[in-house]
VEXNU-361658 format. One line per field, with one value per atom (N, C-alpha, C): atom name; residue in one letter; x, y, z. Coordinates in steps of 0.02 Angstrom, whole numbers. Layout:
BEGIN
atomo = c(CA|...)
residuo = c(a|...)
x = c(X|...)
y = c(Y|...)
z = c(Z|...)
END
This chain:
BEGIN
atomo = c(N|CA|C|N|CA|C|N|CA|C|N|CA|C|N|CA|C|N|CA|C|N|CA|C|N|CA|C|N|CA|C|N|CA|C|N|CA|C|N|CA|C|N|CA|C|N|CA|C|N|CA|C|N|CA|C|N|CA|C|N|CA|C|N|CA|C|N|CA|C|N|CA|C|N|CA|C|N|CA|C|N|CA|C|N|CA|C|N|CA|C|N|CA|C|N|CA|C|N|CA|C|N|CA|C|N|CA|C|N|CA|C|N|CA|C|N|CA|C|N|CA|C|N|CA|C|N|CA|C|N|CA|C|N|CA|C|N|CA|C|N|CA|C|N|CA|C|N|CA|C|N|CA|C|N|CA|C|N|CA|C|N|CA|C|N|CA|C|N|CA|C|N|CA|C|N|CA|C|N|CA|C|N|CA|C|N|CA|C|N|CA|C|N|CA|C|N|CA|C|N|CA|C|N|CA|C|N|CA|C|N|CA|C|N|CA|C|N|CA|C|N|CA|C|N|CA|C|N|CA|C|N|CA|C|N|CA|C|N|CA|C|N|CA|C|N|CA|C|N|CA|C|N|CA|C|N|CA|C|N|CA|C|N|CA|C|N|CA|C|N|CA|C|N|CA|C|N|CA|C|N|CA|C|N|CA|C|N|CA|C|N|CA|C|N|CA|C|N|CA|C|N|CA|C|N|CA|C|N|CA|C|N|CA|C|N|CA|C|N|CA|C|N|CA|C|N|CA|C|N|CA|C|N|CA|C|N|CA|C|N|CA|C|N|CA|C|N|CA|C)
residuo = c(m|m|m|r|r|r|q|q|q|q|q|q|p|p|p|w|w|w|m|m|m|p|p|p|d|d|d|a|a|a|p|p|p|p|p|p|p|p|p|p|p|p|r|r|r|g|g|g|v|v|v|p|p|p|d|d|d|d|d|d|f|f|f|s|s|s|r|r|r|a|a|a|t|t|t|a|a|a|v|v|v|m|m|m|p|p|p|a|a|a|g|g|g|r|r|r|a|a|a|l|l|l|v|v|v|v|v|v|l|l|l|a|a|a|v|v|v|a|a|a|w|w|w|l|l|l|l|l|l|l|l|l|l|l|l|m|m|m|g|g|g|r|r|r|s|s|s|g|g|g|a|a|a|i|i|i|l|l|l|d|d|d|a|a|a|a|a|a|y|y|y|g|g|g|l|l|l|p|p|p|l|l|l|l|l|l|p|p|p|g|g|g|t|t|t|e|e|e|e|e|e|l|l|l|i|i|i|a|a|a|l|l|l|a|a|a|e|e|e|a|a|a|w|w|w|h|h|h|a|a|a|a|a|a|m|m|m|e|e|e|a|a|a|l|l|l|g|g|g|i|i|i|p|p|p|a|a|a|l|l|l|t|t|t|q|q|q|g|g|g|l|l|l|r|r|r|a|a|a|i|i|i|l|l|l|s|s|s|w|w|w|g|g|g|r|r|r|a|a|a)
x = c(1149|1105|1052|1044|995|927|876|808|768|715|672|628|611|574|504|475|407|407|465|469|455|420|400|459|514|569|627|612|663|682|746|765|738|727|702|756|734|783|823|884|924|888|902|869|888|840|852|854|848|849|780|742|675|679|631|629|601|599|578|503|465|392|362|402|375|366|328|317|380|427|489|538|525|569|563|620|620|597|543|517|502|501|484|411|374|303|296|240|229|230|202|202|271|314|382|421|408|441|421|358|336|369|379|413|485|519|588|591|546|545|530|485|469|529|565|625|678|688|737|717|652|628|639|626|636|709|754|826|847|819|834|809|748|721|762|787|827|893|925|990|988|931|926|881|877|833|853|917|939|918|924|902|826|790|717|699|735|721|737|793|810|757|734|682|617|601|540|544|603|611|604|617|612|543|495|427|393|350|312|260|241|193|122|100|33|1|-64|-95|-63|-42|-11|65|94|167|197|165|191|191|140|136|191|204|258|326|336|399|406|354|356|370|340|352|425|451|521|569|553|595|594|535|529|566|560|594|670|694|766|791|753|772|776|728|728|789|806|864|928|931|990|997|941|944|972|960|987|1058|1081|1148|1153|1097|1098|1132|1119|1154|1230|1254|1327|1354|1318|1339|1342|1291|1291|1344|1356|1408|1477|1488|1550|1558|1504|1506|1523|1492|1508|1581|1608|1677|1724|1706|1747|1743|1683|1675|1704|1708|1736|1810|1840|1911|1953|2000|2044|2019|1959|1934|1958|1970|1993|1936)
y = c(1423|1373|1354|1290|1267|1261|1287|1284|1232|1211|1161|1193|1157|1187|1211|1186|1208|1272|1295|1357|1416|1467|1522|1560|1567|1606|1562|1498|1452|1469|1463|1474|1417|1430|1376|1321|1260|1206|1216|1189|1195|1165|1191|1165|1092|1053|984|937|963|920|923|867|869|872|904|906|840|831|768|755|804|797|799|800|803|732|727|661|637|681|662|627|629|597|521|488|415|382|345|307|236|191|122|110|82|68|20|25|-15|-89|-110|-181|-209|-171|-194|-193|-144|-141|-202|-222|-281|-345|-349|-408|-410|-353|-350|-369|-344|-362|-436|-464|-535|-578|-560|-598|-593|-533|-525|-566|-566|-606|-681|-703|-774|-793|-749|-763|-768|-724|-727|-793|-813|-876|-935|-932|-987|-992|-936|-937|-951|-940|-950|-1009|-1059|-1116|-1155|-1160|-1194|-1157|-1091|-1051|-1054|-1057|-1063|-1130|-1183|-1249|-1250|-1220|-1216|-1177|-1123|-1083|-1122|-1161|-1202|-1255|-1284|-1334|-1302|-1239|-1205|-1177|-1187|-1161|-1199|-1165|-1201|-1246|-1298|-1346|-1316|-1292|-1263|-1295|-1286|-1312|-1280|-1321|-1297|-1298|-1310|-1311|-1368|-1426|-1484|-1471|-1437|-1421|-1372|-1323|-1275|-1308|-1355|-1392|-1434|-1467|-1508|-1464|-1405|-1359|-1335|-1319|-1297|-1353|-1415|-1472|-1483|-1478|-1487|-1431|-1369|-1313|-1322|-1342|-1351|-1409|-1462|-1519|-1498|-1458|-1434|-1389|-1347|-1303|-1343|-1396|-1439|-1475|-1496|-1530|-1483|-1419|-1369|-1348|-1365|-1347|-1276|-1246|-1177|-1170|-1213|-1205|-1211|-1256|-1262|-1200|-1173|-1112|-1053|-1044|-988|-998|-1059|-1072|-1056|-1073|-1056|-981|-947|-874|-842|-867|-840|-852|-910|-925|-877|-865|-819|-748|-726|-657|-647|-699|-691|-709|-726|-744|-685|-697|-645|-610|-625|-596|-638|-605|-640|-669)
z = c(-35|-6|-57|-69|-117|-85|-119|-92|-131|-102|-133|-186|-240|-295|-277|-223|-206|-164|-144|-106|-152|-128|-172|-203|-168|-196|-221|-236|-260|-331|-349|-418|-462|-525|-569|-576|-587|-595|-659|-663|-724|-784|-842|-903|-916|-937|-954|-894|-834|-774|-743|-744|-714|-638|-608|-535|-509|-444|-416|-421|-442|-442|-512|-564|-631|-659|-712|-744|-779|-791|-825|-778|-714|-665|-673|-675|-683|-619|-623|-566|-589|-543|-559|-545|-593|-580|-521|-486|-426|-440|-497|-514|-522|-556|-567|-501|-459|-394|-352|-355|-317|-343|-408|-436|-412|-412|-388|-314|-274|-203|-193|-233|-227|-244|-296|-315|-261|-234|-179|-119|-102|-45|-58|-119|-136|-130|-153|-146|-73|-32|39|70|51|77|54|-7|-33|5|16|49|123|154|226|244|200|213|276|289|350|413|412|469|478|423|426|458|439|468|543|562|633|672|644|677|682|631|633|688|697|750|819|825|889|905|860|872|929|966|1018|986|1022|996|999|943|935|875|865|804|743|696|635|636|694|699|659|662|625|550|525|454|435|479|465|464|511|512|449|429|368|307|304|249|249|308|313|293|313|294|219|189|117|79|104|72|76|135|144|101|96|54|-20|-41|-111|-124|-75|-84|-82|-40|-40|-106|-136|-201|-255|-247|-295|-277|-217|-196|-168|-151|-126|-58|-9|56|50|9|0|-34|-82|-116|-68|-27|19|74|94|144|114|52|18|11|-6|-11|56|109|176|194|176|190|151|88|48|75|93|117|186|226|292|294|237|234|256|300|324|387|407|470|528|582|642|682)
END
């Protein structure tokens, strides 16, 4: 049974293999992790622009709703100009090919 390195009677880790709590453990700096998350979020927003527009049309009429709808329409139009919705629709068709 393998024990955790912080346990008093744990065997020492193998040579050349850092434990999870040493400075030698490979970690991603927070700034770089935030950039990766921001890029992933942007890609999701790009691929789901049609769904975002549909959701905006379904919002209740409150102050600021018209601005959100206009923003969603502009975002979807920009993504259509880049061909992103057609690309994601083609990807979905390829990935769902053969499903009943």
